Backbone as numpy.savetxt, mean C-alpha at the origin, in Angstrom:
# Nx Ny Nz CAx CAy CAz Cx Cy Cz
-10.34 -10.47 11.86 -9.39 -10.62 10.76 -9.84 -9.80 9.56
-8.92 -9.00 9.02 -9.23 -8.22 7.84 -8.79 -8.95 6.58
-8.92 -8.26 5.46 -8.58 -8.86 4.17 -7.65 -7.95 3.38
-6.53 -8.51 2.97 -5.60 -7.83 2.08 -5.74 -8.44 0.70
-6.13 -7.65 -0.28 -6.25 -8.13 -1.65 -4.98 -7.76 -2.41
-4.41 -8.73 -3.09 -3.17 -8.52 -3.85 -3.43 -8.83 -5.32
-3.21 -7.85 -6.16 -3.32 -8.09 -7.60 -2.09 -8.81 -8.10
-2.28 -9.97 -8.77 -1.14 -10.78 -9.20 -1.24 -11.11 -10.69
-0.07 -11.30 -11.28 0.02 -11.85 -12.64 1.14 -12.88 -12.61
1.79 -13.14 -13.74 2.83 -14.17 -13.77 4.25 -13.59 -13.78
4.38 -12.30 -13.52 5.69 -11.66 -13.57 6.51 -11.93 -12.31
7.81 -11.71 -12.43 8.69 -11.80 -11.26 8.26 -10.78 -10.21
7.86 -9.59 -10.67 7.44 -8.54 -9.75 6.32 -9.02 -8.85
5.41 -9.80 -9.41 4.29 -10.30 -8.62 4.75 -11.17 -7.46
5.77 -11.99 -7.70 6.26 -12.85 -6.62 6.79 -12.01 -5.46
7.46 -10.92 -5.78 7.99 -10.03 -4.74 6.85 -9.33 -4.01
5.88 -8.83 -4.77 4.73 -8.14 -4.17 3.94 -9.09 -3.29
3.74 -10.33 -3.78 3.00 -11.32 -3.01 3.71 -11.66 -1.71
5.02 -11.86 -1.78 5.79 -12.18 -0.58 5.74 -11.04 0.43
5.87 -9.81 -0.07 5.79 -8.63 0.80 4.43 -8.56 1.48
3.36 -8.83 0.74 2.00 -8.74 1.28 1.74 -9.81 2.32
2.25 -11.02 2.09 2.07 -12.11 3.06 2.81 -11.78 4.36
4.00 -11.19 4.24 4.74 -10.79 5.44 3.96 -9.73 6.23
3.33 -8.81 5.51 2.52 -7.79 6.17 1.32 -8.43 6.86
0.68 -9.38 6.18 -0.49 -10.06 6.76 -0.11 -10.86 8.00
1.09 -11.42 8.00 1.55 -12.16 9.17 1.66 -11.24 10.38
2.01 -9.97 10.13 2.14 -9.00 11.22 0.80 -8.44 11.64
-0.14 -8.30 10.69 -1.43 -7.66 10.98 -2.52 -8.65 11.36
-2.28 -9.94 11.10 -3.29 -10.95 11.39 -4.40 -11.02 10.36
-4.16 -10.48 9.17 -5.16 -10.48 8.11 -5.00 -11.69 7.20
-6.04 -11.97 6.43 -5.92 -12.98 5.39 -5.52 -12.29 4.09
-4.96 -13.07 3.17 -4.56 -12.57 1.86 -5.41 -13.23 0.79
-5.97 -12.42 -0.08 -6.69 -12.94 -1.24 -5.97 -12.42 -2.47
-5.37 -13.32 -3.23 -4.69 -12.93 -4.46 -5.70 -12.97 -5.60
-5.72 -11.91 -6.39 -6.68 -11.78 -7.49 -5.93 -11.69 -8.81
-6.27 -12.58 -9.73 -5.63 -12.59 -11.05 -6.70 -12.41 -12.12
-6.46 -11.49 -13.02 -7.38 -11.27 -14.15 -6.82 -11.98 -15.38
-7.59 -12.90 -15.91 -7.15 -13.67 -17.07 -7.76 -13.10 -18.34
-6.89 -12.80 -19.30 -7.34 -12.32 -20.60 -6.95 -13.36 -21.65
-7.94 -14.02 -22.24 -7.68 -15.08 -23.21 -7.13 -14.49 -24.51
-6.28 -15.24 -25.22 -5.81 -14.78 -26.54 -7.00 -14.51 -27.46
-6.85 -13.52 -28.31 -7.96 -13.14 -29.18 -8.45 -14.24 -30.07
-7.56 -15.18 -30.44 -7.97 -16.23 -31.37 -8.62 -17.42 -30.68
-8.62 -17.45 -29.34 -9.18 -18.60 -28.60 -10.70 -18.56 -28.63
-11.31 -19.75 -28.91 -12.76 -19.83 -28.82 -13.15 -20.03 -27.36
-14.43 -20.17 -27.08 -14.91 -20.25 -25.69 -14.34 -21.44 -24.94
-14.29 -22.60 -25.61 -13.78 -23.81 -24.96 -12.29 -23.68 -24.67
-11.53 -23.15 -25.62 -10.09 -22.98 -25.44 -9.81 -21.95 -24.35
-10.59 -20.88 -24.31 -10.41 -19.86 -23.27 -10.64 -20.46 -21.89
-11.67 -21.30 -21.76 -11.97 -21.94 -20.48 -10.83 -22.87 -20.07
-10.26 -23.60 -21.04 -9.15 -24.52 -20.75 -7.92 -23.74 -20.30
-7.61 -22.65 -20.98 -6.46 -21.85 -20.62 -6.62 -21.19 -19.25
-7.83 -20.76 -18.94 -8.10 -20.18 -17.62 -7.86 -21.22 -16.54
-8.28 -22.45 -16.78 -8.09 -23.53 -15.81 -6.60 -23.77 -15.56
-5.82 -23.81 -16.64 -4.38 -24.02 -16.52 -3.72 -22.87 -15.76
-4.14 -21.66 -16.04 -3.59 -20.49 -15.36 -3.89 -20.56 -13.86
-5.11 -20.92 -13.52 -5.50 -21.02 -12.11 -4.67 -22.06 -11.38
-4.44 -23.22 -12.01 -3.66 -24.29 -11.38 -2.23 -23.82 -11.13
-1.65 -23.13 -12.10 -0.27 -22.65 -11.99 -0.14 -21.64 -10.85
-1.05 -20.68 -10.79 -0.97 -19.64 -9.77 -1.33 -20.17 -8.39
-2.24 -21.14 -8.32 -2.63 -21.71 -7.03 -1.44 -22.36 -6.34
-0.61 -23.08 -7.11 0.56 -23.74 -6.52 1.49 -22.72 -5.88
1.75 -21.61 -6.56 2.63 -20.59 -6.01 2.01 -19.91 -4.81
0.70 -19.66 -4.89 -0.02 -19.00 -3.80 0.05 -19.83 -2.52
-0.16 -21.15 -2.63 -0.13 -22.03 -1.46 1.28 -22.12 -0.88
2.27 -22.14 -1.76 3.66 -22.19 -1.30 3.99 -20.96 -0.46
3.56 -19.79 -0.92 3.81 -18.55 -0.19 3.09 -18.55 1.15
1.85 -19.01 1.17 1.05 -19.02 2.39 1.66 -19.93 3.44
2.09 -21.12 3.02 2.65 -22.09 3.96 3.94 -21.59 4.59
4.70 -20.79 3.84 5.97 -20.28 4.37 5.76 -19.32 5.53
4.59 -18.70 5.62 4.32 -17.71 6.66 3.15 -18.08 7.57
2.50 -19.18 7.29 1.32 -19.60 8.05 0.26 -18.51 8.06
-0.03 -17.99 6.86 -1.02 -16.94 6.68 -2.17 -17.47 5.83
-3.43 -17.26 6.26 -4.57 -17.71 5.43 -4.52 -17.01 4.07
-4.39 -17.77 3.01 -4.23 -17.21 1.67 -5.07 -18.00 0.68
-5.76 -17.29 -0.20 -6.51 -17.96 -1.26 -6.39 -17.15 -2.55
-6.81 -17.78 -3.64 -6.63 -17.20 -4.96 -7.97 -17.10 -5.68
-8.19 -15.97 -6.34 -9.35 -15.80 -7.22 -8.83 -15.54 -8.63
-9.26 -16.33 -9.59 -8.92 -16.10 -10.99 -10.20 -15.81 -11.74
-10.27 -14.63 -12.35 -11.48 -14.22 -13.06 -11.10 -13.67 -14.43
-11.95 -13.93 -15.40 -11.71 -13.42 -16.74 -12.13 -11.97 -16.83
-11.32 -11.15 -17.52 -11.70 -9.76 -17.71 -10.53 -8.82 -17.63
-10.80 -7.54 -17.86 -9.80 -6.48 -17.78 -9.28 -6.40 -16.33
-7.95 -6.42 -16.13 -7.41 -6.40 -14.77 -7.92 -5.24 -13.92
-8.10 -4.07 -14.52 -8.57 -2.92 -13.75 -9.96 -3.17 -13.20
-10.81 -3.76 -14.01 -12.18 -4.03 -13.57 -12.24 -5.21 -12.61
-11.46 -6.26 -12.91 -11.48 -7.46 -12.07 -10.97 -7.16 -10.67
-9.86 -6.44 -10.57 -9.30 -6.12 -9.25 -10.26 -5.21 -8.48
-10.78 -4.18 -9.15 -11.70 -3.26 -8.47 -12.95 -3.95 -7.98
-13.55 -4.78 -8.83 -14.78 -5.48 -8.45 -14.52 -6.45 -7.31
-13.40 -7.17 -7.38 -13.07 -8.14 -6.33 -12.82 -7.46 -5.00
-12.12 -6.32 -5.04 -11.86 -5.58 -3.81 -13.14 -5.13 -3.14
-14.08 -4.63 -3.93 -15.35 -4.17 -3.38 -16.15 -5.34 -2.81
-16.20 -6.44 -3.53 -16.96 -7.61 -3.07 -16.37 -8.18 -1.78
-15.05 -8.19 -1.69 -14.38 -8.77 -0.53 -14.24 -7.79 0.63
-14.66 -6.52 0.41 -14.52 -5.49 1.44 -13.06 -5.40 1.90
-12.17 -5.26 0.94 -10.74 -5.27 1.22 -10.34 -4.14 2.15
-9.58 -4.46 3.19 -9.04 -3.44 4.09 -7.83 -2.75 3.47
-7.14 -3.47 2.58 -5.98 -2.92 1.89 -5.84 -3.62 0.56
-5.58 -2.85 -0.49 -5.31 -3.40 -1.82 -3.83 -3.19 -2.11
-3.12 -4.26 -2.46 -1.69 -4.18 -2.74 -1.45 -4.47 -4.21
-0.77 -3.56 -4.88 -0.47 -3.70 -6.30 1.00 -3.38 -6.54
1.54 -3.93 -7.61 2.92 -3.65 -7.98 3.03 -2.37 -8.77
4.25 -1.87 -8.89 4.47 -0.68 -9.71 4.26 -1.00 -11.18
4.65 -2.21 -11.59 4.42 -2.65 -12.97 4.20 -4.15 -12.96
3.68 -4.69 -14.05 3.37 -6.11 -14.10 4.04 -6.80 -15.26
3.32 -7.72 -15.89 3.91 -8.52 -16.95 4.44 -7.68 -18.10
3.81 -6.54 -18.36 4.25 -5.70 -19.47 5.10 -4.52 -19.01
5.42 -4.48 -17.72 6.21 -3.36 -17.21 7.67 -3.48 -17.61
8.36 -2.36 -17.62 9.78 -2.42 -17.99 10.62 -2.82 -16.79
11.85 -3.26 -17.06 12.71 -3.81 -16.02 13.09 -2.78 -14.98
13.14 -1.51 -15.35 13.56 -0.47 -14.41 12.42 0.07 -13.58
11.18 -0.34 -13.90 10.02 0.09 -13.14 9.95 1.62 -13.02
10.07 2.29 -14.15 10.09 3.75 -14.11 8.70 4.37 -14.12
7.68 3.54 -14.25 6.34 4.09 -14.29 5.43 3.30 -13.37
4.30 3.88 -13.02 3.29 3.18 -12.25 2.41 2.41 -13.24
2.15 1.15 -12.95 1.36 0.32 -13.85 -0.06 0.85 -14.02
-0.69 0.45 -15.12 -2.03 0.96 -15.41 -3.05 0.55 -14.36
-2.93 -0.66 -13.81 -3.88 -1.11 -12.79 -3.71 -0.27 -11.52
-2.45 -0.03 -11.14 -2.18 0.77 -9.94 -2.67 2.21 -10.13
-2.39 2.77 -11.28 -2.84 4.13 -11.57 -4.36 4.22 -11.53
-5.01 3.22 -12.11 -6.48 3.19 -12.12 -7.02 3.11 -10.69
-6.42 2.24 -9.88 -6.87 2.08 -8.49 -6.68 3.37 -7.70
-5.58 4.09 -7.96 -5.32 5.34 -7.24 -6.42 6.36 -7.48
-7.00 6.35 -8.66 -8.03 7.33 -9.00 -9.45 6.84 -8.73
-9.65 5.52 -8.69 -11.01 5.01 -8.62 -11.32 4.17 -7.38
-10.30 3.73 -6.65 -10.53 2.95 -5.43 -10.42 3.89 -4.25
-11.47 3.99 -3.46 -11.48 4.97 -2.38 -10.96 4.42 -1.06
-10.65 3.12 -1.00 -10.13 2.54 0.23 -8.61 2.67 0.33
-8.03 1.94 1.26 -6.59 1.99 1.48 -5.86 1.21 0.38
-4.73 1.75 -0.06 -4.02 1.22 -1.22 -2.52 1.18 -0.95
-1.88 0.10 -1.37 -0.42 0.00 -1.27 0.17 -0.23 -2.65
1.28 0.43 -2.92 2.03 0.23 -4.16 3.41 -0.29 -3.77
3.81 -1.42 -4.36 5.08 -2.05 -4.00 5.99 -2.12 -5.22
7.09 -1.35 -5.24 8.07 -1.48 -6.32 8.96 -2.68 -6.04
8.94 -3.69 -6.91 9.60 -4.96 -6.61 11.10 -4.82 -6.43
11.72 -3.81 -7.04 13.17 -3.66 -6.92 13.59 -3.19 -5.53
12.65 -2.69 -4.75 13.00 -2.12 -3.44 12.09 -2.65 -2.33
11.56 -3.84 -2.50 10.63 -4.39 -1.51 11.33 -5.48 -0.69
11.52 -5.19 0.58 12.15 -6.17 1.46 11.50 -6.10 2.83
12.14 -6.64 3.84 11.58 -6.59 5.20 11.37 -5.14 5.64
10.29 -4.89 6.34 9.99 -3.55 6.84 10.59 -3.41 8.24
11.57 -2.53 8.37 12.21 -2.30 9.66 12.00 -0.88 10.17
11.76 0.07 9.24 11.53 1.46 9.65 10.51 2.10 8.72
9.45 2.59 9.33 8.35 3.21 8.59 8.46 4.72 8.69
8.39 5.40 7.56 8.29 6.86 7.56 6.82 7.21 7.40
6.28 7.95 8.36 4.85 8.27 8.42 4.66 9.77 8.29
3.94 10.20 7.25 3.64 11.62 7.07 2.35 11.98 7.79
2.40 13.02 8.62 1.23 13.40 9.43 0.93 14.89 9.29
-0.38 15.21 9.24 -0.79 16.61 9.23 -2.02 16.86 10.10
-2.45 15.83 10.84 -3.62 15.99 11.71 -4.93 15.74 11.02
-4.93 15.47 9.71 -6.17 15.17 8.99 -6.69 13.79 9.42
-7.96 13.55 9.11 -8.59 12.29 9.51 -7.86 11.09 8.92
-7.50 11.18 7.65 -6.82 10.05 7.02 -5.42 9.85 7.58
-4.72 10.94 7.89 -3.37 10.77 8.41 -3.40 10.20 9.83
-4.42 10.54 10.61 -4.57 9.94 11.94 -4.88 8.46 11.82
-5.67 8.09 10.79 -5.93 6.68 10.54 -4.65 5.96 10.13
-3.78 6.68 9.41 -2.48 6.11 9.03 -1.63 5.83 10.27
-1.69 6.73 11.25 -0.95 6.51 12.50 -1.49 5.28 13.23
-2.81 5.15 13.26 -3.44 3.97 13.88 -2.99 2.69 13.16
-2.95 2.75 11.84 -2.55 1.58 11.06 -1.11 1.18 11.39
-0.23 2.17 11.47 1.16 1.88 11.82 1.27 1.28 13.22
0.43 1.75 14.14 0.43 1.21 15.49 -0.03 -0.24 15.50
-0.90 -0.60 14.55 -1.42 -1.97 14.52 -0.45 -2.95 13.90
0.39 -2.49 12.96 1.30 -3.42 12.28 2.74 -3.30 12.77
3.09 -2.15 13.35 4.47 -1.93 13.77 5.02 -3.00 14.70
4.31 -3.35 15.78 4.84 -4.37 16.69 5.05 -5.72 16.01
4.10 -6.12 15.16 4.23 -7.40 14.46 5.40 -7.43 13.50
5.68 -6.28 12.88 6.82 -6.18 11.98 8.13 -5.92 12.72
8.02 -5.58 14.00 9.17 -5.14 14.80 9.85 -3.96 14.11
9.00 -3.02 13.67 9.49 -1.86 12.91 9.34 -0.58 13.72
10.33 0.28 13.63 10.22 1.60 14.23 9.51 2.54 13.28
9.09 3.69 13.79 8.36 4.68 12.99 9.01 6.04 13.15
9.24 6.70 12.01 9.69 8.10 11.99 8.50 8.93 11.53
7.91 9.70 12.44 6.74 10.51 12.13 7.20 11.91 11.71
6.75 12.33 10.53 7.22 13.58 9.94 6.05 14.53 9.70
6.22 15.78 10.09 5.28 16.82 9.69 6.08 17.99 9.12
5.44 18.80 8.31 6.12 19.90 7.62 5.50 21.23 8.02
6.34 22.19 8.35 5.87 23.54 8.64 6.69 24.53 7.82
6.13 25.70 7.61 6.93 26.77 7.01 7.96 27.23 8.04
9.05 27.77 7.57 10.07 28.25 8.49 9.44 29.19 9.50
9.62 28.90 10.79 8.97 29.71 11.81 9.85 29.92 13.02
9.25 30.50 14.07 10.01 30.76 15.28 9.95 29.55 16.21
10.56 29.71 17.37 10.63 28.61 18.34 9.25 28.17 18.79
8.34 29.11 18.94 6.99 28.77 19.37 6.29 27.88 18.33
6.46 28.20 17.06 5.86 27.40 15.98 6.41 25.98 15.99
7.72 25.87 16.20 8.33 24.54 16.22 7.84 23.74 17.42
7.73 24.39 18.58 7.24 23.68 19.77 5.81 23.20 19.56
4.99 24.03 18.92 3.60 23.65 18.64 3.55 22.45 17.70
4.44 22.41 16.71 4.47 21.30 15.76 4.87 20.00 16.46
5.86 20.08 17.35 6.28 18.88 18.09 5.15 18.40 19.00
4.45 19.35 19.62 3.33 19.00 20.48 2.22 18.30 19.68
1.95 18.83 18.48 0.93 18.21 17.63 1.34 16.80 17.22
2.61 16.64 16.85 3.10 15.32 16.47 2.95 14.32 17.61
3.26 14.76 18.81 3.13 13.88 19.97 1.67 13.45 20.15
0.74 14.38 19.92 -0.68 14.07 20.04 -1.12 13.11 18.94
-0.70 13.37 17.70 -1.11 12.54 16.57 -0.54 11.13 16.64
0.61 10.98 17.29 1.27 9.67 17.35 0.98 8.92 18.66
0.00 9.39 19.42 -0.33 8.73 20.69 -0.59 7.23 20.53
-1.29 6.79 19.47 -1.50 5.34 19.32 -0.20 4.55 19.20
0.80 5.16 18.57 2.09 4.49 18.43 2.81 4.40 19.78
2.69 5.46 20.56 3.30 5.44 21.89 2.64 4.38 22.76
1.31 4.29 22.67 0.59 3.27 23.46 0.98 1.87 23.03
1.29 1.68 21.76 1.68 0.36 21.26 3.16 0.07 21.50
3.85 0.99 22.17 5.28 0.84 22.50 6.13 0.66 21.25
5.75 1.36 20.18 6.54 1.35 18.95 7.72 2.31 19.09
8.88 1.88 18.65 10.06 2.76 18.64 9.73 3.96 17.75
9.71 5.16 18.32 9.14 6.32 17.63 10.11 7.50 17.66
10.23 8.14 16.51 11.02 9.37 16.40 10.16 10.44 15.74
10.17 11.66 16.29 9.38 12.75 15.75 10.28 13.72 15.00
9.86 14.07 13.77 10.66 14.97 12.94 9.78 16.11 12.44
10.19 17.34 12.73 9.52 18.53 12.19 10.43 19.11 11.12
9.95 19.09 9.88 10.74 19.60 8.76 10.26 21.01 8.42
11.21 21.92 8.30 10.86 23.33 8.06 11.25 23.78 6.66
10.34 24.50 6.03 10.67 25.17 4.79 10.91 24.28 3.59
10.44 23.03 3.65 10.59 22.12 2.51 9.23 21.75 1.94
9.24 21.36 0.69 8.01 20.80 0.13 7.76 19.45 0.82
6.50 19.12 1.12 6.21 17.90 1.87 6.84 16.64 1.31
6.74 16.44 -0.02 7.29 15.21 -0.58 8.81 15.18 -0.45
9.47 16.33 -0.63 10.91 16.38 -0.44 11.29 16.03 0.99
10.51 16.53 1.95 10.78 16.24 3.36 10.66 14.74 3.64
9.67 14.10 3.04 9.47 12.67 3.25 10.58 11.85 2.60
10.98 12.23 1.38 12.07 11.52 0.71 13.38 11.66 1.50
13.59 12.86 2.06 14.78 13.08 2.87 14.74 12.22 4.13
13.57 12.10 4.74 13.44 11.27 5.95 13.71 9.80 5.63
13.23 9.34 4.48 13.48 7.95 4.08 14.99 7.71 3.94
15.67 8.65 3.28 17.11 8.51 3.08 17.89 8.62 4.39
17.51 9.58 5.23 18.26 9.84 6.46 18.05 8.77 7.52
16.87 8.16 7.53 16.54 7.21 8.59 16.46 5.76 8.11
16.81 5.51 6.87 16.77 4.14 6.36 15.35 3.62 6.27
14.42 4.47 5.88 13.02 4.04 5.78 12.83 3.04 4.65
12.05 1.99 4.91 11.75 1.02 3.86 10.25 0.87 3.63
9.45 1.78 4.19 8.02 1.86 3.92 7.57 3.28 4.21
6.80 3.86 3.27 6.23 5.19 3.44 4.73 5.06 3.61
4.18 5.67 4.66 2.75 5.59 4.95 2.18 7.00 5.03
1.08 7.22 4.30 0.41 8.52 4.28 -1.09 8.32 4.36
-1.81 9.37 4.77 -3.25 9.39 4.60 -3.56 9.72 3.15
-4.65 9.17 2.64 -4.97 9.42 1.23 -5.32 10.88 0.98
-5.99 11.50 1.93 -6.36 12.91 1.77 -5.94 13.66 3.02
-5.36 14.83 2.81 -4.85 15.55 3.96 -5.30 16.99 3.98
-4.66 17.76 4.85 -4.92 19.19 4.95 -3.60 19.91 4.92
-3.61 21.18 4.66 -2.37 21.95 4.71 -1.35 21.42 3.73
-0.15 21.12 4.22 0.94 20.68 3.36 0.77 19.28 2.80
-0.06 18.45 3.43 -0.20 17.08 3.00 -1.52 16.91 2.27
-1.58 17.37 1.02 -2.79 17.21 0.21 -2.81 15.81 -0.39
-4.02 15.31 -0.71 -4.11 13.93 -1.17 -4.92 13.74 -2.43
-5.16 12.49 -2.75 -5.94 12.12 -3.92 -7.37 12.59 -3.77
-8.12 12.79 -4.83 -7.71 12.59 -6.21 -7.26 13.87 -6.90
-6.94 14.90 -6.15 -6.70 16.21 -6.74 -5.26 16.42 -7.19
-4.45 15.35 -7.25 -3.09 15.48 -7.75 -2.11 15.98 -6.72
-2.38 15.78 -5.43 -1.52 16.28 -4.38 -0.45 15.29 -3.97
-0.11 15.31 -2.69 1.04 14.57 -2.18 0.94 13.07 -2.44
-0.20 12.47 -2.16 -0.32 11.01 -2.28 -0.08 10.56 -3.71
-0.64 11.27 -4.67 -0.44 10.89 -6.07 1.01 11.12 -6.48
1.61 12.20 -6.04 3.02 12.46 -6.35 3.91 11.37 -5.75
3.61 10.96 -4.52 4.39 9.92 -3.86 4.24 8.59 -4.59
3.07 8.34 -5.14 2.83 7.11 -5.89 3.82 6.98 -7.04
4.15 8.09 -7.67 5.06 8.07 -8.81 6.52 8.15 -8.40
6.79 8.78 -7.26 8.19 9.06 -6.92 8.80 8.10 -5.89
7.97 7.49 -5.07 8.50 6.65 -3.99 9.26 5.45 -4.54
10.45 5.22 -4.01 11.24 4.06 -4.39 11.15 2.94 -3.36
10.35 3.14 -2.32 10.07 2.10 -1.34 8.56 1.85 -1.37
8.10 0.73 -0.83 6.65 0.50 -0.78 5.92 1.68 -0.13
4.75 1.98 -0.68 3.94 3.11 -0.23 2.56 2.61 0.16
2.08 3.00 1.34 0.73 2.66 1.78 -0.05 3.95 1.99
-1.19 4.06 1.32 -2.09 5.20 1.46 -3.32 4.76 2.21
-3.54 5.33 3.38 -4.61 4.86 4.27 -5.83 5.77 4.18
-7.00 5.15 4.05 -8.27 5.87 4.07 -8.95 5.62 5.40
-9.42 6.69 6.04 -10.11 6.56 7.32 -11.50 5.98 7.18
-12.02 5.94 5.95 -13.40 5.50 5.74 -13.58 4.00 5.73
-12.46 3.24 5.75 -12.57 1.80 5.70 -12.92 1.32 4.32
-13.20 0.01 4.17 -13.51 -0.54 2.85 -14.77 0.09 2.26
-14.74 0.42 0.96 -15.95 0.94 0.31 -17.05 -0.10 0.30
-18.27 0.36 0.06 -19.40 -0.57 -0.03 -19.23 -1.47 -1.25
-19.68 -2.75 -1.16 -19.60 -3.63 -2.31 -20.41 -3.08 -3.48
-19.95 -3.40 -4.69 -20.67 -2.97 -5.86 -22.00 -3.71 -5.97
-23.02 -3.04 -6.45 -24.31 -3.70 -6.62 -24.19 -4.77 -7.71
-24.85 -5.94 -7.53 -24.75 -6.99 -8.53 -25.41 -6.55 -9.84
């Protein structure tokens, strides 16, 4: 059993992100650990801060247990005082999180969710493990996954991840690769590569479609695939080669983080980072 860490606050967006994460855990067989960072009001003394933290923990625990019972997924809550960016990062490292799930915006985010929240942005640049961003306005059941592949180590790990969760979600996969406009031989080679890269999905008997996109920018090709195939989840490797460049150099993964209107999962082949030293 792996661990999915979900950053939570008291916003409506959090309830959507939490529900989405629990559904994913039900398919993957992982446990869910919800992490909340409590920041006491500036005027509160130590005793008042401790009392408010206790009240916050009780409130969030009730919701957390309700969500877990609805899906029969092992779920627990951690409430810690401190800056959300530091609390989530430290908790993820300590728990050896297989996946960190964060919302596009939180309690202070705007209703239209036009920006990536500060915690999510921070995690994208500083968390080296697998990361998911869930925009609450577009988070629902996962029925079709759009998977970007380029043969890199991380993208192959992304294919493995899709093979592990696809059957549980009963979701099909559209595997996309991008080539420059070429001749018939180039296209045949790309299809052959896609078939090789998606072998784990074929073995898992996942409903699979292969798409070779020519002459488009990678992110445009992926957005087109989402629209054309009804994709409700985008999965990429965090770092790629060729057309699928990744974090932290400002490539495809970071661009997708800002542009994707469906949940986005960025997979790292390295697994959970080492825990932080005490």
